[in-house]
DRENDO-1510 file (C-alpha; in Angstrom, 1 decimal, always signed):
<recs>
REC; n; res; u; v; w
REC; 1; UNK; +32.5; +86.9; +30.1 .
REC; 2; UNK; +30.0; +88.5; +32.5 .
REC; 3; UNK; +31.2; +90.7; +35.4 .
REC; 4; UNK; +32.1; +88.7; +38.5 .
REC; 5; UNK; +31.7; +90.4; +41.8 .
REC; 6; UNK; +33.8; +89.1; +44.7 .
REC; 7; UNK; +32.0; +87.8; +47.7 .
REC; 8; UNK; +31.7; +90.2; +50.7 .
REC; 9; UNK; +32.7; +87.4; +53.1 .
REC; 10; UNK; +35.4; +85.3; +51.3 .
REC; 11; UNK; +37.1; +82.7; +53.3 .
REC; 12; UNK; +40.9; +82.5; +53.8 .
REC; 13; UNK; +41.5; +80.1; +50.9 .
REC; 14; UNK; +39.6; +82.2; +48.4 .
REC; 15; UNK; +41.5; +85.3; +49.4 .
REC; 16; UNK; +44.9; +83.6; +49.2 .
REC; 17; UNK; +44.0; +82.2; +45.8 .
REC; 18; UNK; +42.9; +85.7; +44.7 .
REC; 19; UNK; +46.2; +87.1; +45.7 .
REC; 20; UNK; +48.1; +84.4; +43.8 .
REC; 21; UNK; +46.1; +85.3; +40.7 .
REC; 22; UNK; +47.1; +89.0; +41.1 .
REC; 23; UNK; +50.7; +88.0; +41.3 .
REC; 24; UNK; +50.7; +85.6; +38.4 .
REC; 25; UNK; +53.2; +86.7; +35.8 .
REC; 26; UNK; +51.8; +86.9; +32.3 .
REC; 27; UNK; +52.7; +88.2; +28.9 .
REC; 28; UNK; +51.8; +91.7; +29.8 .
REC; 29; UNK; +54.0; +91.7; +32.9 .
REC; 30; UNK; +57.0; +90.3; +31.0 .
REC; 31; UNK; +56.4; +92.9; +28.2 .
REC; 32; UNK; +56.2; +95.8; +30.8 .
REC; 33; UNK; +59.4; +94.6; +32.6 .
REC; 34; UNK; +61.3; +94.4; +29.3 .
REC; 35; UNK; +60.5; +98.0; +28.5 .
REC; 36; UNK; +61.9; +101.2; +30.0 .
REC; 37; UNK; +63.2; +100.4; +33.5 .
REC; 38; UNK; +63.2; +104.1; +34.5 .
REC; 39; UNK; +59.4; +104.0; +34.7 .
REC; 40; UNK; +57.1; +102.3; +37.2 .
REC; 41; UNK; +55.6; +98.9; +36.6 .
REC; 42; UNK; +51.9; +98.6; +36.0 .
REC; 43; UNK; +49.2; +101.4; +35.8 .
REC; 44; UNK; +49.3; +104.4; +38.1 .
REC; 45; UNK; +47.4; +104.3; +41.4 .
REC; 46; UNK; +43.7; +105.0; +41.1 .
REC; 47; UNK; +41.1; +106.3; +43.5 .
REC; 48; UNK; +38.5; +104.1; +45.2 .
REC; 49; UNK; +35.8; +105.3; +42.7 .
REC; 50; UNK; +38.0; +104.4; +39.7 .
REC; 51; UNK; +38.9; +101.0; +41.3 .
REC; 52; UNK; +35.3; +100.2; +41.8 .
REC; 53; UNK; +34.3; +100.8; +38.2 .
REC; 54; UNK; +34.4; +97.8; +35.8 .
REC; 55; UNK; +37.7; +97.4; +34.0 .
REC; 56; UNK; +38.5; +95.3; +30.9 .
REC; 57; UNK; +41.6; +93.1; +30.9 .
REC; 58; UNK; +42.8; +92.8; +27.3 .
REC; 59; UNK; +45.0; +89.8; +28.2 .
REC; 60; UNK; +42.4; +87.5; +29.7 .
REC; 61; UNK; +39.4; +89.1; +28.0 .
REC; 62; UNK; +37.6; +89.3; +31.4 .
REC; 63; UNK; +35.7; +92.3; +32.7 .
REC; 64; UNK; +36.5; +92.8; +36.3 .
REC; 65; UNK; +34.8; +94.8; +39.1 .
REC; 66; UNK; +36.1; +95.4; +42.6 .
REC; 67; UNK; +34.0; +97.1; +45.2 .
REC; 68; UNK; +36.2; +98.2; +48.1 .
REC; 69; UNK; +33.2; +98.4; +50.4 .
REC; 70; UNK; +31.9; +95.0; +49.6 .
REC; 71; UNK; +35.2; +93.2; +49.4 .
REC; 72; UNK; +36.1; +93.8; +53.0 .
REC; 73; UNK; +37.8; +91.8; +55.7 .
REC; 74; UNK; +36.4; +88.4; +56.7 .
REC; 75; UNK; +35.9; +89.8; +60.2 .
REC; 76; UNK; +33.5; +92.4; +58.8 .
REC; 77; UNK; +35.0; +94.9; +61.2 .
REC; 78; UNK; +35.0; +98.7; +60.8 .
REC; 79; UNK; +36.1; +99.9; +57.3 .
REC; 80; UNK; +38.2; +102.8; +58.7 .
REC; 81; UNK; +40.7; +101.3; +61.1 .
REC; 82; UNK; +41.0; +97.6; +62.0 .
REC; 83; UNK; +42.9; +98.3; +65.2 .
REC; 84; UNK; +40.6; +100.1; +67.7 .
REC; 85; UNK; +43.3; +101.0; +70.2 .
REC; 86; UNK; +46.4; +102.9; +69.4 .
REC; 87; UNK; +49.2; +100.3; +69.5 .
REC; 88; UNK; +52.5; +101.1; +71.2 .
REC; 89; UNK; +55.4; +102.1; +69.1 .
REC; 90; UNK; +57.5; +99.2; +70.3 .
REC; 91; UNK; +54.8; +96.8; +69.3 .
REC; 92; UNK; +54.8; +98.2; +65.7 .
REC; 93; UNK; +58.6; +98.1; +65.6 .
REC; 94; UNK; +58.6; +94.4; +66.6 .
REC; 95; UNK; +56.2; +93.6; +63.8 .
REC; 96; UNK; +58.2; +95.5; +61.2 .
REC; 97; UNK; +61.4; +93.9; +62.4 .
REC; 98; UNK; +59.9; +90.5; +62.0 .
REC; 99; UNK; +58.3; +91.3; +58.6 .
REC; 100; UNK; +61.5; +92.7; +57.0 .
REC; 101; UNK; +64.1; +90.4; +58.4 .
REC; 102; UNK; +65.8; +87.9; +56.0 .
REC; 103; UNK; +67.4; +85.5; +58.6 .
REC; 104; UNK; +66.5; +83.5; +61.6 .
REC; 105; UNK; +63.5; +81.7; +60.2 .
REC; 106; UNK; +62.7; +78.2; +61.3 .
REC; 107; UNK; +61.5; +75.7; +58.7 .
REC; 108; UNK; +57.8; +75.6; +58.2 .
REC; 109; UNK; +57.7; +71.8; +58.3 .
REC; 110; UNK; +60.7; +70.3; +60.2 .
REC; 111; UNK; +62.5; +67.5; +58.5 .
REC; 112; UNK; +61.3; +64.1; +59.7 .
REC; 113; UNK; +63.8; +61.4; +60.7 .
REC; 114; UNK; +62.2; +58.1; +59.9 .
REC; 115; UNK; +63.1; +56.2; +63.1 .
REC; 116; UNK; +61.2; +55.2; +66.2 .
REC; 117; UNK; +63.6; +56.8; +68.7 .
REC; 118; UNK; +63.1; +60.2; +67.1 .
REC; 119; UNK; +59.3; +60.0; +67.6 .
REC; 120; UNK; +59.6; +59.0; +71.3 .
REC; 121; UNK; +62.0; +61.8; +72.0 .
REC; 122; UNK; +59.6; +64.6; +70.8 .
REC; 123; UNK; +57.7; +66.6; +73.4 .
REC; 124; UNK; +57.1; +70.1; +72.0 .
REC; 125; UNK; +53.9; +70.3; +70.0 .
REC; 126; UNK; +52.9; +66.7; +70.7 .
REC; 127; UNK; +49.5; +65.4; +72.1 .
REC; 128; UNK; +51.2; +64.5; +75.3 .
REC; 129; UNK; +52.3; +68.1; +76.0 .
REC; 130; UNK; +48.7; +69.3; +75.4 .
REC; 131; UNK; +46.8; +66.5; +77.2 .
REC; 132; UNK; +48.9; +65.6; +80.3 .
REC; 133; UNK; +47.4; +68.4; +82.6 .
REC; 134; UNK; +43.8; +67.2; +81.9 .
REC; 135; UNK; +44.8; +63.6; +82.2 .
REC; 136; UNK; +46.5; +64.1; +85.6 .
REC; 137; UNK; +43.6; +66.1; +86.9 .
REC; 138; UNK; +41.1; +63.4; +85.9 .
REC; 139; UNK; +43.1; +60.5; +87.4 .
REC; 140; UNK; +43.6; +62.5; +90.6 .
REC; 141; UNK; +39.9; +63.1; +91.0 .
REC; 142; UNK; +39.1; +59.4; +90.3 .
REC; 143; UNK; +41.8; +58.3; +92.8 .
REC; 144; UNK; +40.2; +60.5; +95.5 .
REC; 145; UNK; +36.7; +59.2; +94.8 .
REC; 146; UNK; +37.9; +55.6; +95.0 .
REC; 147; UNK; +39.7; +56.3; +98.3 .
REC; 148; UNK; +36.6; +58.0; +99.7 .
REC; 149; UNK; +34.3; +55.1; +98.6 .
REC; 150; UNK; +36.5; +52.4; +100.1 .
REC; 151; UNK; +36.8; +54.4; +103.3 .
REC; 152; UNK; +33.0; +54.8; +103.5 .
REC; 153; UNK; +32.4; +51.1; +103.2 .
REC; 154; UNK; +35.1; +48.7; +104.5 .
REC; 155; UNK; +33.5; +45.9; +102.5 .
REC; 156; UNK; +34.7; +47.4; +99.2 .
REC; 157; UNK; +38.3; +46.2; +99.4 .
REC; 158; UNK; +40.8; +44.7; +97.0 .
REC; 159; UNK; +41.1; +45.3; +93.2 .
REC; 160; UNK; +38.1; +43.3; +92.1 .
REC; 161; UNK; +35.1; +44.9; +90.5 .
REC; 162; UNK; +32.6; +46.1; +93.1 .
REC; 163; UNK; +29.0; +44.8; +93.3 .
REC; 164; UNK; +26.8; +46.7; +90.8 .
REC; 165; UNK; +23.8; +46.7; +93.2 .
REC; 166; UNK; +25.8; +48.4; +95.9 .
REC; 167; UNK; +24.2; +51.7; +97.1 .
REC; 168; UNK; +27.4; +53.7; +96.3 .
REC; 169; UNK; +28.2; +51.9; +93.0 .
REC; 170; UNK; +24.7; +52.0; +91.4 .
REC; 171; UNK; +24.6; +55.8; +90.8 .
REC; 172; UNK; +28.1; +55.6; +89.3 .
REC; 173; UNK; +26.9; +53.0; +86.7 .
REC; 174; UNK; +24.4; +55.6; +85.3 .
REC; 175; UNK; +27.3; +58.1; +85.0 .
REC; 176; UNK; +29.4; +55.4; +83.2 .
REC; 177; UNK; +26.6; +54.7; +80.7 .
REC; 178; UNK; +26.2; +58.4; +80.0 .
REC; 179; UNK; +30.0; +58.8; +79.7 .
REC; 180; UNK; +30.1; +56.0; +77.0 .
REC; 181; UNK; +27.5; +57.9; +74.9 .
REC; 182; UNK; +29.4; +61.2; +75.3 .
REC; 183; UNK; +32.7; +59.4; +74.5 .
REC; 184; UNK; +31.4; +58.1; +71.2 .
REC; 185; UNK; +30.0; +61.5; +70.2 .
REC; 186; UNK; +33.2; +63.3; +71.3 .
REC; 187; UNK; +35.4; +60.9; +69.4 .
REC; 188; UNK; +33.4; +61.4; +66.2 .
REC; 189; UNK; +33.4; +65.2; +66.5 .
REC; 190; UNK; +37.1; +65.4; +67.4 .
REC; 191; UNK; +38.1; +63.1; +64.5 .
REC; 192; UNK; +35.8; +65.0; +62.0 .
REC; 193; UNK; +37.1; +68.5; +62.9 .
REC; 194; UNK; +40.7; +67.4; +63.2 .
REC; 195; UNK; +40.5; +66.0; +59.7 .
REC; 196; UNK; +38.9; +69.2; +58.3 .
REC; 197; UNK; +41.5; +71.3; +60.1 .
REC; 198; UNK; +44.3; +69.3; +58.5 .
REC; 199; UNK; +42.7; +69.7; +55.1 .
REC; 200; UNK; +42.4; +73.4; +55.7 .
REC; 201; UNK; +46.0; +73.7; +56.8 .
REC; 202; UNK; +47.2; +71.8; +53.8 .
REC; 203; UNK; +45.2; +74.1; +51.5 .
REC; 204; UNK; +46.5; +77.2; +53.2 .
REC; 205; UNK; +50.0; +75.9; +53.0 .
REC; 206; UNK; +49.7; +75.0; +49.3 .
REC; 207; UNK; +48.3; +78.4; +48.3 .
REC; 208; UNK; +50.8; +80.3; +50.4 .
REC; 209; UNK; +53.5; +78.4; +48.5 .
REC; 210; UNK; +51.8; +79.3; +45.2 .
REC; 211; UNK; +52.0; +83.0; +46.2 .
REC; 212; UNK; +55.6; +82.6; +47.1 .
REC; 213; UNK; +56.2; +80.9; +43.7 .
REC; 214; UNK; +54.6; +83.8; +41.8 .
REC; 215; UNK; +56.7; +86.3; +43.7 .
REC; 216; UNK; +59.8; +84.3; +42.8 .
REC; 217; UNK; +58.7; +84.3; +39.1 .
REC; 218; UNK; +58.3; +88.1; +39.2 .
REC; 219; UNK; +61.8; +88.3; +40.7 .
REC; 220; UNK; +63.3; +86.1; +37.9 .
REC; 221; UNK; +61.5; +88.1; +35.2 .
REC; 222; UNK; +62.8; +91.4; +36.6 .
REC; 223; UNK; +66.4; +90.0; +36.9 .
REC; 224; UNK; +66.3; +88.5; +33.4 .
REC; 225; UNK; +65.1; +91.6; +31.7 .
REC; 226; UNK; +66.8; +94.3; +33.7 .
REC; 227; UNK; +69.0; +96.6; +31.7 .
REC; 228; UNK; +72.7; +96.0; +32.0 .
REC; 229; UNK; +75.9; +97.7; +30.9 .
REC; 230; UNK; +78.6; +96.4; +28.6 .
REC; 231; UNK; +80.3; +94.8; +31.7 .
REC; 232; UNK; +77.1; +92.9; +32.6 .
REC; 233; UNK; +76.3; +95.0; +35.7 .
REC; 234; UNK; +73.0; +96.5; +36.3 .
REC; 235; UNK; +72.5; +100.1; +35.3 .
REC; 236; UNK; +71.6; +102.7; +37.9 .
REC; 237; UNK; +68.0; +103.0; +36.7 .
REC; 238; UNK; +67.5; +99.2; +36.6 .
REC; 239; UNK; +69.0; +98.7; +40.1 .
REC; 240; UNK; +66.7; +101.4; +41.5 .
REC; 241; UNK; +63.7; +99.8; +39.8 .
REC; 242; UNK; +64.6; +96.3; +41.1 .
REC; 243; UNK; +64.8; +97.7; +44.7 .
REC; 244; UNK; +61.4; +99.3; +44.3 .
REC; 245; UNK; +59.9; +96.1; +43.0 .
REC; 246; UNK; +61.3; +94.1; +45.8 .
REC; 247; UNK; +60.1; +96.5; +48.4 .
REC; 248; UNK; +56.6; +96.8; +47.0 .
REC; 249; UNK; +56.2; +93.0; +46.6 .
REC; 250; UNK; +57.2; +92.6; +50.2 .
REC; 251; UNK; +54.9; +95.4; +51.3 .
REC; 252; UNK; +51.9; +93.9; +49.4 .
REC; 253; UNK; +52.7; +90.5; +51.0 .
REC; 254; UNK; +52.9; +92.0; +54.5 .
REC; 255; UNK; +49.7; +94.0; +54.1 .
REC; 256; UNK; +47.8; +91.0; +52.8 .
REC; 257; UNK; +48.8; +88.7; +55.7 .
REC; 258; UNK; +48.2; +91.5; +58.2 .
REC; 259; UNK; +44.5; +91.2; +57.4 .
REC; 260; UNK; +44.6; +87.4; +57.7 .
REC; 261; UNK; +46.5; +87.0; +60.9 .
REC; 262; UNK; +44.8; +87.9; +64.2 .
REC; 263; UNK; +46.9; +86.2; +66.8 .
REC; 264; UNK; +49.7; +88.0; +68.8 .
REC; 265; UNK; +52.4; +85.7; +67.5 .
REC; 266; UNK; +55.3; +88.1; +67.2 .
REC; 267; UNK; +56.7; +88.7; +70.7 .
REC; 268; UNK; +53.1; +89.3; +72.0 .
REC; 269; UNK; +52.4; +91.6; +69.1 .
REC; 270; UNK; +50.0; +91.1; +66.2 .
REC; 271; UNK; +51.0; +91.9; +62.6 .
REC; 272; UNK; +47.5; +93.4; +62.3 .
REC; 273; UNK; +48.7; +96.6; +64.0 .
REC; 274; UNK; +50.2; +97.6; +60.6 .
REC; 275; UNK; +46.6; +98.1; +59.4 .
REC; 276; UNK; +46.2; +101.4; +61.4 .
REC; 277; UNK; +47.2; +105.0; +61.0 .
REC; 278; UNK; +50.0; +104.6; +63.5 .
REC; 279; UNK; +51.2; +101.5; +61.7 .
REC; 280; UNK; +51.2; +103.3; +58.4 .
REC; 281; UNK; +53.1; +106.3; +59.8 .
REC; 282; UNK; +55.7; +104.0; +61.4 .
REC; 283; UNK; +56.2; +102.1; +58.1 .
REC; 284; UNK; +56.8; +105.5; +56.4 .
REC; 285; UNK; +59.4; +106.4; +59.1 .
REC; 286; UNK; +61.1; +103.0; +58.8 .
REC; 287; UNK; +61.3; +103.2; +55.0 .
REC; 288; UNK; +58.8; +100.4; +54.2 .
REC; 289; UNK; +56.8; +102.8; +52.1 .
REC; 290; UNK; +57.6; +106.1; +50.4 .
REC; 291; UNK; +55.8; +109.4; +50.9 .
REC; 292; UNK; +54.2; +109.0; +47.5 .
REC; 293; UNK; +52.8; +105.6; +48.5 .
REC; 294; UNK; +51.7; +106.9; +51.9 .
REC; 295; UNK; +49.7; +109.6; +50.3 .
REC; 296; UNK; +48.3; +107.2; +47.7 .
REC; 297; UNK; +47.1; +104.8; +50.4 .
REC; 298; UNK; +45.4; +107.6; +52.3 .
REC; 299; UNK; +43.9; +109.1; +49.1 .
REC; 300; UNK; +42.6; +105.8; +47.9 .
REC; 301; UNK; +39.8; +105.8; +50.6 .
REC; 302; UNK; +40.0; +102.0; +50.7 .
REC; 303; UNK; +39.6; +100.0; +54.0 .
REC; 304; UNK; +42.9; +99.0; +55.5 .
REC; 305; UNK; +42.2; +95.4; +54.7 .
REC; 306; UNK; +42.4; +96.3; +51.0 .
REC; 307; UNK; +45.6; +98.3; +51.1 .
REC; 308; UNK; +47.6; +95.5; +49.5 .
REC; 309; UNK; +45.5; +95.9; +46.4 .
REC; 310; UNK; +46.4; +99.6; +46.2 .
REC; 311; UNK; +50.1; +98.7; +46.4 .
</recs>
């Protein structure tokens, strides 16, 4: 097959799908895991020049090429450090604590109770929570205008519709006509983009679950082929290897999503702070990476957005 170069500006779904392919367990992965568990899985770390050269995969028969300069972050930011300002140590620690914890997670999609009372009792995250300030402001402005118009002309009393030819009502009819046109356009645009946003969310959720499934598959392969003693317990070498595989899978996952997530969603901290020199040093101090991996990431000369590929 001809060499396929990855796009320099891939969207989120393509990048998640690419990660799921990287984590897909194949025959070569199972064969490598079943071998000597005192050695590392996969080929040794390579430099950026070696990574950019075409490589041939004997399993798939595909010639691959990865250019670290072209395959950069979707933000197309600087290729040296994605965090321009030095983050505080507490901010990095909050991100690391969130990324490494194994408890306290809420369900991604809360369980739905199929009854009418449950729907009426919800407030957090509903349209009412988001729309009530604008609705109250609009109704207040309209009430003030109605009161002012009725005070300016005593003849405009009662709840009946006012005369369209009235000197105060005629200009408002022009605004009403324009509002009807804008309402139609706004309804169409809102409906269109909400539908596309939902489709994008479903695609992102599905591919994220695919990545999770491939990680689970790798874990099962490792557990099934790990060397055990006569009593069925893991040997020391196998236990050490499984711990290394677990840590590196989590590290690759965290580094990947660090380049995807921009919002400060972790106690007013962004997981993107890990893609910096200070974040890398703090991960080394906290034990997320080993000194060998720290030196390898620095020697790879790859942009921080591609660190997960080096891992």
